[in-house]
Backbone and ligand atoms as CSV (ligand in chain L), in Angstrom:
chain,resi,resn,atom,element,x,y,z
A,1,MET,N,N,2.340,-106.407,37.500
A,1,MET,CA,C,2.061,-105.147,36.609
A,1,MET,C,C,1.667,-105.669,35.268
A,2,SER,N,N,0.543,-105.099,34.775
A,2,SER,CA,C,0.135,-105.533,33.479
A,2,SER,C,C,1.033,-104.778,32.401
A,3,PRO,N,N,1.106,-105.351,31.244
A,3,PRO,CA,C,1.920,-104.690,30.208
A,3,PRO,C,C,1.417,-103.277,29.960
A,4,GLN,N,N,2.376,-102.389,29.778
A,4,GLN,CA,C,1.981,-100.975,29.519
A,4,GLN,C,C,1.178,-100.823,28.277
A,5,HIS,N,N,1.230,-101.664,27.268
A,5,HIS,CA,C,0.434,-101.400,26.085
A,5,HIS,C,C,-1.045,-101.539,26.235
A,6,THR,N,N,-1.466,-102.135,27.386
A,6,THR,CA,C,-2.866,-102.264,27.657
A,6,THR,C,C,-3.499,-100.860,27.937
A,7,GLU,N,N,-2.654,-99.827,28.141
A,7,GLU,CA,C,-3.124,-98.430,28.386
A,7,GLU,C,C,-2.930,-97.586,27.176
A,8,PHE,N,N,-2.456,-98.070,26.109
A,8,PHE,CA,C,-2.046,-97.281,25.005
A,8,PHE,C,C,-3.286,-96.434,24.395
A,9,VAL,N,N,-4.308,-97.088,24.201
A,9,VAL,CA,C,-5.470,-96.520,23.519
A,9,VAL,C,C,-5.920,-95.290,24.309
A,10,LYS,N,N,-6.001,-95.551,25.699
A,10,LYS,CA,C,-6.615,-94.564,26.670
A,10,LYS,C,C,-5.544,-93.383,26.597
A,11,LEU,N,N,-4.250,-93.726,26.748
A,11,LEU,CA,C,-3.259,-92.718,26.864
A,11,LEU,C,C,-3.192,-91.877,25.558
A,12,ASN,N,N,-3.518,-92.470,24.480
A,12,ASN,CA,C,-3.427,-91.727,23.201
A,12,ASN,C,C,-4.626,-90.737,22.920
A,13,GLU,N,N,-5.716,-90.892,23.768
A,13,GLU,CA,C,-6.894,-90.094,23.434
A,13,GLU,C,C,-6.699,-88.648,23.468
A,14,PRO,N,N,-6.054,-88.054,24.489
A,14,PRO,CA,C,-5.850,-86.596,24.562
A,14,PRO,C,C,-5.036,-86.035,23.410
A,15,TYR,N,N,-4.060,-86.940,22.957
A,15,TYR,CA,C,-3.219,-86.480,21.833
A,15,TYR,C,C,-4.076,-86.458,20.479
A,16,VAL,N,N,-4.829,-87.404,20.317
A,16,VAL,CA,C,-5.725,-87.430,19.199
A,16,VAL,C,C,-6.726,-86.178,19.213
A,17,ALA,N,N,-7.147,-85.916,20.361
A,17,ALA,CA,C,-8.135,-84.779,20.523
A,17,ALA,C,C,-7.410,-83.483,20.123
A,18,SER,N,N,-6.249,-83.257,20.342
A,18,SER,CA,C,-5.503,-82.100,20.102
A,18,SER,C,C,-4.492,-82.161,18.909
A,19,PHE,N,N,-4.796,-83.213,18.019
A,19,PHE,CA,C,-3.886,-83.460,16.899
A,19,PHE,C,C,-3.805,-82.325,15.833
A,20,GLY,N,N,-4.965,-81.555,15.730
A,20,GLY,CA,C,-5.033,-80.431,14.883
A,20,GLY,C,C,-4.839,-80.808,13.405
A,21,ASP,N,N,-3.958,-79.960,12.804
A,21,ASP,CA,C,-3.749,-80.138,11.358
A,21,ASP,C,C,-2.421,-80.920,10.990
A,22,LYS,N,N,-1.924,-81.558,12.087
A,22,LYS,CA,C,-0.653,-82.279,11.790
A,22,LYS,C,C,-0.747,-83.367,10.726
A,23,GLY,N,N,-1.933,-83.770,10.449
A,23,GLY,CA,C,-2.146,-84.809,9.456
A,23,GLY,C,C,-1.802,-84.266,8.063
A,24,ASN,N,N,-1.570,-82.989,7.914
A,24,ASN,CA,C,-1.136,-82.331,6.645
A,24,ASN,C,C,0.323,-82.198,6.479
A,25,LEU,N,N,1.103,-82.569,7.470
A,25,LEU,CA,C,2.576,-82.370,7.387
A,25,LEU,C,C,3.146,-83.261,6.202
A,26,ALA,N,N,4.209,-82.630,5.692
A,26,ALA,CA,C,4.891,-83.374,4.592
A,26,ALA,C,C,5.783,-84.477,5.085
A,27,LEU,N,N,6.023,-85.485,4.369
A,27,LEU,CA,C,6.926,-86.605,4.706
A,27,LEU,C,C,8.410,-86.050,4.873
A,28,PRO,N,N,8.921,-85.343,3.940
A,28,PRO,CA,C,10.421,-84.960,4.133
A,28,PRO,C,C,10.561,-83.889,5.257
A,29,PRO,N,N,11.572,-84.090,6.121
A,29,PRO,CA,C,11.646,-83.188,7.270
A,29,PRO,C,C,11.929,-81.737,6.892
A,30,ALA,N,N,11.142,-80.797,7.394
A,30,ALA,CA,C,11.229,-79.338,7.015
A,30,ALA,C,C,12.518,-78.764,7.312
A,31,LYS,N,N,13.182,-79.179,8.364
A,31,LYS,CA,C,14.488,-78.515,8.689
A,31,LYS,C,C,15.715,-79.321,8.011
A,32,LYS,N,N,15.337,-80.328,7.229
A,32,LYS,CA,C,16.369,-81.151,6.531
A,32,LYS,C,C,17.491,-81.614,7.505
A,33,LEU,N,N,17.028,-81.975,8.703
A,33,LEU,CA,C,17.999,-82.262,9.778
A,33,LEU,C,C,17.810,-83.667,10.277
A,34,ILE,N,N,19.001,-84.325,10.537
A,34,ILE,CA,C,19.010,-85.633,11.217
A,34,ILE,C,C,19.628,-85.429,12.616
A,35,VAL,N,N,19.020,-85.828,13.679
A,35,VAL,CA,C,19.611,-85.932,15.007
A,35,VAL,C,C,19.784,-87.330,15.326
A,36,VAL,N,N,21.013,-87.739,15.649
A,36,VAL,CA,C,21.281,-89.105,16.106
A,36,VAL,C,C,21.661,-89.033,17.601
A,37,THR,N,N,20.811,-89.712,18.423
A,37,THR,CA,C,21.007,-89.560,19.878
A,37,THR,C,C,20.711,-90.842,20.620
A,38,CYS,N,N,20.972,-90.821,21.851
A,38,CYS,CA,C,20.783,-91.966,22.792
A,38,CYS,C,C,19.326,-92.305,23.015
A,39,MET,N,N,19.107,-93.597,23.235
A,39,MET,CA,C,17.719,-93.931,23.622
A,39,MET,C,C,17.348,-93.589,25.057
A,40,ASP,N,N,18.392,-93.115,25.802
A,40,ASP,CA,C,18.214,-92.877,27.332
A,40,ASP,C,C,16.812,-92.186,27.519
A,41,ALA,N,N,16.046,-92.721,28.488
A,41,ALA,CA,C,14.742,-92.273,28.770
A,41,ALA,C,C,14.688,-90.847,29.271
A,42,ARG,N,N,15.793,-90.252,29.678
A,42,ARG,CA,C,15.801,-88.915,30.309
A,42,ARG,C,C,15.940,-87.864,29.161
A,43,LEU,N,N,16.291,-88.341,27.907
A,43,LEU,CA,C,16.482,-87.339,26.856
A,43,LEU,C,C,15.253,-87.194,26.110
A,44,ASP,N,N,14.869,-85.849,25.883
A,44,ASP,CA,C,13.673,-85.581,25.001
A,44,ASP,C,C,14.219,-84.518,23.980
A,45,PRO,N,N,14.841,-85.077,22.912
A,45,PRO,CA,C,15.423,-84.119,21.936
A,45,PRO,C,C,14.331,-83.196,21.245
A,46,ALA,N,N,13.131,-83.586,21.134
A,46,ALA,CA,C,12.171,-82.640,20.577
A,46,ALA,C,C,12.011,-81.465,21.503
A,47,ALA,N,N,12.065,-81.773,22.779
A,47,ALA,CA,C,11.881,-80.646,23.773
A,47,ALA,C,C,13.217,-79.798,23.729
A,48,PHE,N,N,14.304,-80.498,24.000
A,48,PHE,CA,C,15.574,-79.593,24.270
A,48,PHE,C,C,16.143,-78.937,22.988
A,49,LEU,N,N,15.720,-79.390,21.763
A,49,LEU,CA,C,16.000,-78.554,20.577
A,49,LEU,C,C,14.895,-77.916,19.817
A,50,GLN,N,N,13.793,-77.900,20.509
A,50,GLN,CA,C,12.520,-77.354,19.930
A,50,GLN,C,C,12.254,-77.922,18.529
A,51,ILE,N,N,12.309,-79.191,18.455
A,51,ILE,CA,C,11.996,-79.855,17.112
A,51,ILE,C,C,10.579,-80.270,17.174
A,52,LYS,N,N,9.784,-79.715,16.175
A,52,LYS,CA,C,8.407,-80.072,16.176
A,52,LYS,C,C,8.073,-81.222,15.186
A,53,GLU,N,N,6.893,-81.768,15.213
A,53,GLU,CA,C,6.511,-82.809,14.347
A,53,GLU,C,C,6.835,-82.249,12.855
A,54,GLY,N,N,7.351,-83.046,11.967
A,54,GLY,CA,C,7.588,-82.739,10.612
A,54,GLY,C,C,9.009,-82.039,10.404
A,55,ASP,N,N,9.703,-81.764,11.499
A,55,ASP,CA,C,10.919,-80.967,11.392
A,55,ASP,C,C,12.158,-81.788,11.079
A,56,ALA,N,N,12.286,-82.962,11.646
A,56,ALA,CA,C,13.679,-83.679,11.596
A,56,ALA,C,C,13.478,-85.117,11.737
A,57,HIS,N,N,14.423,-85.849,11.312
A,57,HIS,CA,C,14.525,-87.227,11.680
A,57,HIS,C,C,15.388,-87.434,12.954
A,58,VAL,N,N,14.786,-87.958,13.982
A,58,VAL,CA,C,15.502,-88.222,15.269
A,58,VAL,C,C,15.725,-89.717,15.293
A,59,ILE,N,N,16.977,-90.099,15.225
A,59,ILE,CA,C,17.343,-91.597,15.248
A,59,ILE,C,C,18.011,-91.867,16.571
A,60,ARG,N,N,17.411,-92.829,17.251
A,60,ARG,CA,C,17.939,-93.139,18.583
A,60,ARG,C,C,18.274,-94.623,18.723
A,61,ASN,N,N,19.426,-94.789,19.454
A,61,ASN,CA,C,19.870,-96.102,19.767
A,61,ASN,C,C,20.683,-96.096,21.147
A,62,ALA,N,N,21.179,-97.215,21.631
A,62,ALA,CA,C,21.958,-97.232,22.785
A,62,ALA,C,C,23.251,-96.434,22.563
A,63,GLY,N,N,23.372,-95.248,23.234
A,63,GLY,CA,C,24.592,-94.464,23.075
A,63,GLY,C,C,24.409,-93.358,22.010
A,64,GLY,N,N,23.513,-93.490,21.095
A,64,GLY,CA,C,23.448,-92.454,19.944
A,64,GLY,C,C,24.551,-92.652,19.015
A,65,VAL,N,N,24.982,-93.943,18.787
A,65,VAL,CA,C,26.094,-94.161,17.979
A,65,VAL,C,C,25.714,-94.186,16.488
A,66,ALA,N,N,26.211,-93.146,15.757
A,66,ALA,CA,C,25.884,-92.949,14.397
A,66,ALA,C,C,26.144,-94.018,13.442
A,67,ARG,N,N,27.418,-94.678,13.748
A,67,ARG,CA,C,27.842,-95.578,12.691
A,67,ARG,C,C,26.985,-96.877,12.786
A,68,GLU,N,N,26.026,-97.094,13.729
A,68,GLU,CA,C,25.064,-98.184,13.724
A,68,GLU,C,C,23.955,-97.783,12.756
A,69,GLU,N,N,23.824,-96.597,12.313
A,69,GLU,CA,C,22.600,-96.160,11.670
A,69,GLU,C,C,22.783,-95.829,10.164
A,70,LEU,N,N,23.690,-96.400,9.559
A,70,LEU,CA,C,23.990,-96.059,8.166
A,70,LEU,C,C,22.768,-96.303,7.275
A,71,ARG,N,N,22.072,-97.371,7.481
A,71,ARG,CA,C,20.931,-97.640,6.652
A,71,ARG,C,C,19.882,-96.480,6.779
A,72,SER,N,N,19.582,-96.061,7.918
A,72,SER,CA,C,18.646,-94.971,8.207
A,72,SER,C,C,19.142,-93.578,7.594
A,73,LEU,N,N,20.432,-93.296,7.816
A,73,LEU,CA,C,21.073,-92.147,7.345
A,73,LEU,C,C,20.989,-92.024,5.740
A,74,ILE,N,N,21.228,-93.144,5.127
A,74,ILE,CA,C,21.158,-93.111,3.710
A,74,ILE,C,C,19.795,-92.859,3.201
A,75,ILE,N,N,18.839,-93.472,3.760
A,75,ILE,CA,C,17.411,-93.353,3.468
A,75,ILE,C,C,17.081,-91.858,3.665
A,76,SER,N,N,17.373,-91.355,4.792
A,76,SER,CA,C,17.048,-89.985,5.178
A,76,SER,C,C,17.571,-88.948,4.148
A,77,GLN,N,N,18.899,-89.154,3.836
A,77,GLN,CA,C,19.525,-88.155,2.881
A,77,GLN,C,C,19.062,-88.298,1.496
A,78,ARG,N,N,19.072,-89.568,0.995
A,78,ARG,CA,C,18.744,-89.810,-0.463
A,78,ARG,C,C,17.402,-89.767,-0.859
A,79,LEU,N,N,16.567,-90.240,0.128
A,79,LEU,CA,C,15.146,-90.240,-0.235
A,79,LEU,C,C,14.256,-89.245,0.328
A,80,LEU,N,N,14.752,-88.652,1.458
A,80,LEU,CA,C,13.851,-87.679,2.112
A,80,LEU,C,C,14.546,-86.299,2.370
A,81,GLY,N,N,15.676,-86.141,1.740
A,81,GLY,CA,C,16.150,-84.790,1.467
A,81,GLY,C,C,16.872,-84.157,2.589
A,82,THR,N,N,17.214,-84.856,3.723
A,82,THR,CA,C,17.938,-84.269,4.827
A,82,THR,C,C,19.378,-83.870,4.395
A,83,ARG,N,N,19.940,-82.888,4.914
A,83,ARG,CA,C,21.266,-82.309,4.513
A,83,ARG,C,C,22.177,-82.005,5.759
A,84,GLU,N,N,21.732,-82.191,6.888
A,84,GLU,CA,C,22.549,-81.943,8.093
A,84,GLU,C,C,22.468,-82.969,9.034
A,85,ILE,N,N,23.574,-83.288,9.802
A,85,ILE,CA,C,23.567,-84.416,10.775
A,85,ILE,C,C,24.113,-83.803,12.129
A,86,ALA,N,N,23.405,-84.095,13.204
A,86,ALA,CA,C,23.988,-83.728,14.522
A,86,ALA,C,C,23.947,-84.992,15.440
A,87,VAL,N,N,25.150,-85.238,15.979
A,87,VAL,CA,C,25.250,-86.411,16.856
A,87,VAL,C,C,25.281,-85.855,18.283
A,88,ILE,N,N,24.374,-86.428,19.088
A,88,ILE,CA,C,24.340,-86.007,20.522
A,88,ILE,C,C,24.412,-87.147,21.528
A,89,HIS,N,N,25.565,-87.180,22.193
A,89,HIS,CA,C,25.636,-88.240,23.338
A,89,HIS,C,C,25.414,-87.394,24.623
A,90,HIS,N,N,25.433,-88.009,25.745
A,90,HIS,CA,C,25.038,-87.367,26.980
A,90,HIS,C,C,25.843,-87.875,28.170
A,91,THR,N,N,25.866,-87.000,29.187
A,91,THR,CA,C,26.582,-87.397,30.406
A,91,THR,C,C,25.813,-88.593,31.124
A,92,ASP,N,N,26.469,-89.262,31.931
A,92,ASP,CA,C,25.878,-90.377,32.698
A,92,ASP,C,C,25.261,-91.465,31.713
A,93,CYS,N,N,25.855,-91.553,30.474
A,93,CYS,CA,C,25.332,-92.570,29.595
A,93,CYS,C,C,25.621,-93.942,30.069
A,94,GLY,N,N,24.731,-94.856,29.885
A,94,GLY,CA,C,25.009,-96.311,30.308
A,94,GLY,C,C,26.112,-96.909,29.502
A,95,MET,N,N,26.387,-96.406,28.303
A,95,MET,CA,C,27.432,-97.006,27.450
A,95,MET,C,C,28.788,-96.807,28.022
A,96,LEU,N,N,28.906,-95.929,29.081
A,96,LEU,CA,C,30.226,-95.794,29.666
A,96,LEU,C,C,30.535,-96.823,30.775
A,97,THR,N,N,29.516,-97.580,31.042
A,97,THR,CA,C,29.523,-98.407,32.252
A,97,THR,C,C,29.725,-99.934,32.083
A,98,PHE,N,N,29.913,-100.349,30.840
A,98,PHE,CA,C,30.027,-101.799,30.662
A,98,PHE,C,C,31.050,-102.044,29.434
A,99,THR,N,N,31.333,-103.364,29.227
A,99,THR,CA,C,32.066,-103.705,27.936
A,99,THR,C,C,31.246,-104.706,27.250
A,100,SER,N,N,31.484,-104.931,25.976
A,100,SER,CA,C,30.836,-105.903,25.227
A,100,SER,C,C,30.940,-107.248,25.826
A,101,ASN,N,N,32.071,-107.589,26.437
A,101,ASN,CA,C,32.309,-108.861,27.103
A,101,ASN,C,C,31.390,-109.015,28.236
A,102,ASP,N,N,31.065,-107.934,28.961
A,102,ASP,CA,C,30.121,-108.028,30.118
A,102,ASP,C,C,28.688,-108.471,29.549
A,103,VAL,N,N,28.302,-107.862,28.471
A,103,VAL,CA,C,26.955,-108.135,27.876
A,103,VAL,C,C,26.967,-109.669,27.353
A,104,HIS,N,N,28.069,-110.082,26.733
A,104,HIS,CA,C,28.223,-111.371,26.262
A,104,HIS,C,C,27.982,-112.358,27.382
A,105,SER,N,N,28.591,-112.069,28.549
A,105,SER,CA,C,28.509,-112.928,29.726
A,105,SER,C,C,27.120,-113.049,30.308
A,106,ILE,N,N,26.458,-111.877,30.349
A,106,ILE,CA,C,25.198,-111.829,30.927
A,106,ILE,C,C,24.170,-112.654,30.198
A,107,VAL,N,N,24.250,-112.534,28.839
A,107,VAL,CA,C,23.385,-113.277,27.858
A,107,VAL,C,C,23.708,-114.699,27.968
A,108,LYS,N,N,24.954,-114.993,27.970
A,108,LYS,CA,C,25.475,-116.427,27.904
A,108,LYS,C,C,25.089,-117.128,29.274
A,109,ASP,N,N,25.263,-116.441,30.321
A,109,ASP,CA,C,24.945,-117.019,31.705
A,109,ASP,C,C,23.453,-117.333,31.801
A,110,ALA,N,N,22.632,-116.523,31.166
A,110,ALA,CA,C,21.149,-116.634,31.259
A,110,ALA,C,C,20.682,-117.842,30.392
A,111,ALA,N,N,21.650,-118.331,29.557
A,111,ALA,CA,C,21.267,-119.486,28.613
A,111,ALA,C,C,22.383,-120.507,28.743
A,112,LYS,N,N,22.653,-120.921,29.911
A,112,LYS,CA,C,23.855,-121.784,30.239
A,112,LYS,C,C,23.860,-123.036,29.247
A,113,GLY,N,N,25.065,-123.189,28.661
A,113,GLY,CA,C,25.318,-124.329,27.812
A,113,GLY,C,C,24.674,-124.231,26.426
A,114,ASN,N,N,24.026,-123.067,26.098
A,114,ASN,CA,C,23.431,-122.934,24.784
A,114,ASN,C,C,24.476,-122.385,23.870
A,115,ALA,N,N,25.004,-123.213,23.068
A,115,ALA,CA,C,26.133,-122.750,22.116
A,115,ALA,C,C,25.635,-121.781,21.152
A,116,ASP,N,N,24.369,-122.061,20.670
A,116,ASP,CA,C,23.807,-121.150,19.626
A,116,ASP,C,C,23.734,-119.757,20.151
A,117,VAL,N,N,23.129,-119.553,21.356
A,117,VAL,CA,C,23.018,-118.298,21.959
A,117,VAL,C,C,24.380,-117.562,22.132
A,118,ALA,N,N,25.319,-118.437,22.597
A,118,ALA,CA,C,26.703,-117.914,22.934
A,118,ALA,C,C,27.288,-117.321,21.527
A,119,LYS,N,N,27.153,-118.125,20.561
A,119,LYS,CA,C,27.740,-117.782,19.279
A,119,LYS,C,C,27.113,-116.439,18.722
A,120,ARG,N,N,25.821,-116.394,18.828
A,120,ARG,CA,C,25.091,-115.253,18.270
A,120,ARG,C,C,25.445,-113.927,19.087
A,121,VAL,N,N,25.461,-114.019,20.362
A,121,VAL,CA,C,25.678,-112.782,21.118
A,121,VAL,C,C,27.162,-112.293,21.007
A,122,GLU,N,N,28.049,-113.353,20.920
A,122,GLU,CA,C,29.489,-112.953,20.782
A,122,GLU,C,C,29.836,-112.305,19.429
A,123,ALA,N,N,28.878,-112.500,18.496
A,123,ALA,CA,C,29.050,-111.806,17.143
A,123,ALA,C,C,28.749,-110.279,17.227
A,124,ILE,N,N,28.109,-109.959,18.372
A,124,ILE,CA,C,27.641,-108.450,18.455
A,124,ILE,C,C,28.656,-107.604,19.207
A,125,ASP,N,N,29.134,-106.554,18.547
A,125,ASP,CA,C,29.790,-105.428,19.122
A,125,ASP,C,C,28.811,-104.489,19.716
A,126,PHE,N,N,28.800,-104.314,21.046
A,126,PHE,CA,C,27.795,-103.400,21.549
A,126,PHE,C,C,28.166,-101.968,21.517
A,127,LEU,N,N,29.249,-101.651,20.914
A,127,LEU,CA,C,29.793,-100.271,20.613
A,127,LEU,C,C,29.817,-99.410,21.795
A,128,GLU,N,N,30.111,-99.939,23.020
A,128,GLU,CA,C,30.352,-99.173,24.147
A,128,GLU,C,C,31.541,-98.212,24.077
A,129,PHE,N,N,31.526,-97.104,25.009
A,129,PHE,CA,C,32.705,-96.216,24.898
A,129,PHE,C,C,33.211,-95.847,26.357
A,130,LYS,N,N,34.395,-95.489,26.306
A,130,LYS,CA,C,35.037,-95.232,27.603
A,130,LYS,C,C,35.153,-93.726,27.969
A,131,ASP,N,N,35.171,-92.889,26.760
A,131,ASP,CA,C,35.322,-91.455,27.012
A,131,ASP,C,C,34.194,-90.722,26.207
A,132,LEU,N,N,33.443,-90.004,26.833
A,132,LEU,CA,C,32.218,-89.398,26.258
A,132,LEU,C,C,32.495,-88.510,25.102
A,133,GLU,N,N,33.411,-87.513,25.325
A,133,GLU,CA,C,33.698,-86.466,24.348
A,133,GLU,C,C,34.354,-87.290,23.159
A,134,GLU,N,N,35.266,-88.173,23.410
A,134,GLU,CA,C,35.915,-88.921,22.354
A,134,GLU,C,C,34.973,-89.694,21.483
A,135,SER,N,N,33.857,-90.227,22.177
A,135,SER,CA,C,32.881,-91.002,21.515
A,135,SER,C,C,32.124,-90.159,20.479
A,136,VAL,N,N,31.898,-88.931,20.807
A,136,VAL,CA,C,31.219,-87.996,19.913
A,136,VAL,C,C,32.156,-87.625,18.690
A,137,LYS,N,N,33.417,-87.300,19.101
A,137,LYS,CA,C,34.368,-86.908,17.989
A,137,LYS,C,C,34.562,-88.115,17.039
A,138,GLU,N,N,34.656,-89.264,17.589
A,138,GLU,CA,C,34.829,-90.438,16.656
A,138,GLU,C,C,33.606,-90.651,15.834
A,139,ASP,N,N,32.496,-90.505,16.265
A,139,ASP,CA,C,31.235,-90.600,15.509
A,139,ASP,C,C,31.203,-89.560,14.391
A,140,VAL,N,N,31.579,-88.292,14.634
A,140,VAL,CA,C,31.565,-87.197,13.761
A,140,VAL,C,C,32.638,-87.473,12.656
A,141,ALA,N,N,33.830,-87.928,13.095
A,141,ALA,CA,C,34.803,-88.230,12.115
A,141,ALA,C,C,34.471,-89.375,11.199
A,142,TRP,N,N,33.746,-90.332,11.754
A,142,TRP,CA,C,33.305,-91.613,10.980
A,142,TRP,C,C,32.335,-91.074,9.921
A,143,LEU,N,N,31.397,-90.234,10.279
A,143,LEU,CA,C,30.349,-89.628,9.368
A,143,LEU,C,C,31.064,-88.841,8.234
A,144,LYS,N,N,32.001,-88.069,8.627
A,144,LYS,CA,C,32.719,-87.235,7.649
A,144,LYS,C,C,33.532,-87.970,6.693
A,145,ASN,N,N,33.921,-89.127,7.100
A,145,ASN,CA,C,34.757,-90.013,6.216
A,145,ASN,C,C,34.069,-91.147,5.583
A,146,GLN,N,N,32.692,-91.145,5.798
A,146,GLN,CA,C,31.920,-92.223,5.237
A,146,GLN,C,C,31.479,-91.903,3.903
A,147,PRO,N,N,31.919,-92.645,2.899
A,147,PRO,CA,C,31.673,-92.359,1.475
A,147,PRO,C,C,30.188,-92.500,1.055
A,148,LEU,N,N,29.367,-93.098,1.975
A,148,LEU,CA,C,27.875,-93.181,1.582
A,148,LEU,C,C,27.094,-92.027,2.166
A,149,ILE,N,N,27.803,-91.157,2.970
A,149,ILE,CA,C,27.162,-89.880,3.428
A,149,ILE,C,C,27.550,-88.765,2.437
A,150,LEU,N,N,26.511,-87.964,2.058
A,150,LEU,CA,C,26.749,-86.933,1.118
A,150,LEU,C,C,27.895,-86.052,1.594
A,151,PRO,N,N,28.917,-85.848,0.763
A,151,PRO,CA,C,30.184,-85.199,1.204
A,151,PRO,C,C,30.085,-83.811,1.712
A,152,GLU,N,N,29.078,-82.968,1.264
A,152,GLU,CA,C,28.884,-81.669,1.790
A,152,GLU,C,C,28.107,-81.528,3.056
A,153,THR,N,N,27.723,-82.682,3.612
A,153,THR,CA,C,26.884,-82.687,4.874
A,153,THR,C,C,27.563,-81.980,6.068
A,154,PRO,N,N,26.953,-80.884,6.636
A,154,PRO,CA,C,27.442,-80.365,7.829
A,154,PRO,C,C,27.170,-81.386,8.962
A,155,VAL,N,N,28.273,-81.789,9.738
A,155,VAL,CA,C,28.165,-82.792,10.758
A,155,VAL,C,C,28.664,-82.078,12.052
A,156,SER,N,N,27.851,-82.070,13.098
A,156,SER,CA,C,28.322,-81.544,14.293
A,156,SER,C,C,28.086,-82.548,15.474
A,157,GLY,N,N,28.849,-82.335,16.538
A,157,GLY,CA,C,28.821,-83.237,17.665
A,157,GLY,C,C,28.559,-82.558,18.993
A,158,TRP,N,N,27.754,-83.088,19.818
A,158,TRP,CA,C,27.263,-82.493,20.993
A,158,TRP,C,C,27.269,-83.448,22.186
A,159,ILE,N,N,27.180,-82.747,23.380
A,159,ILE,CA,C,26.997,-83.541,24.663
A,159,ILE,C,C,25.831,-82.914,25.367
A,160,PHE,N,N,24.892,-83.681,25.748
A,160,PHE,CA,C,23.653,-83.239,26.526
A,160,PHE,C,C,24.013,-83.521,27.974
A,161,ASP,N,N,23.840,-82.475,28.840
A,161,ASP,CA,C,24.048,-82.752,30.252
A,161,ASP,C,C,22.734,-83.098,30.955
A,162,VAL,N,N,22.646,-84.290,31.476
A,162,VAL,CA,C,21.389,-84.762,32.065
A,162,VAL,C,C,20.994,-84.031,33.330
A,163,LYS,N,N,22.086,-83.372,33.917
A,163,LYS,CA,C,21.771,-82.627,35.192
A,163,LYS,C,C,21.222,-81.215,34.963
A,164,THR,N,N,21.615,-80.622,33.777
A,164,THR,CA,C,21.186,-79.218,33.650
A,164,THR,C,C,20.250,-79.092,32.355
A,165,GLY,N,N,20.292,-80.129,31.462
A,165,GLY,CA,C,19.422,-80.033,30.229
A,165,GLY,C,C,20.159,-79.199,29.059
A,166,LYS,N,N,21.402,-78.855,29.424
A,166,LYS,CA,C,22.150,-78.008,28.477
A,166,LYS,C,C,22.963,-78.860,27.424
A,167,VAL,N,N,22.956,-78.327,26.209
A,167,VAL,CA,C,23.861,-79.004,25.201
A,167,VAL,C,C,25.078,-78.155,24.931
A,168,SER,N,N,26.186,-78.837,24.788
A,168,SER,CA,C,27.495,-78.180,24.401
A,168,SER,C,C,28.113,-78.872,23.229
A,169,GLN,N,N,28.609,-78.070,22.339
A,169,GLN,CA,C,29.187,-78.541,21.092
A,169,GLN,C,C,30.688,-79.017,21.316
A,170,VAL,N,N,30.991,-80.159,20.974
A,170,VAL,CA,C,32.344,-80.677,21.100
A,170,VAL,C,C,33.086,-81.155,19.821
A,171,ALA,N,N,32.339,-81.029,18.744
A,171,ALA,CA,C,32.859,-81.423,17.452
A,171,ALA,C,C,32.013,-80.713,16.265
L,1,ZN,ZN,ZN,22.867,-92.970,26.767
């Protein structure tokens, strides 16, 4: 299989053709909203929350772990005017299926005897979680207690159901 990127220019053409006036959008998000969610390929936050271009910052990582994103959250709030944060984790998340030790072993086994690789990967906490609802509540609590997040920020926590497409508030 050839790398996907060889198709990018072709795949982009219909989008460019219908781009319209989106080139006039302002840099600061219109809804002043940050959504932190998982990188899971089944999640389309723009679709399930009706977020359009220019509306919000959608920050994604493995699990949608907010405490990994302090740098982006500060930039979003202080430089680009966002004022609300929603954390959205989801059912069937891969983060429920492994431990950091598992990932350490996988990486180390693939580089047998390489002490530098071992040391580097062991320094990484992969921030996995065992309980989905707890993981959302912990993230929301962390944001509410984080001195570098604006104190008046409304922070909510959600679970997206990959079987139904439905969001439920849990914090
Ligand atoms: Zn996930």
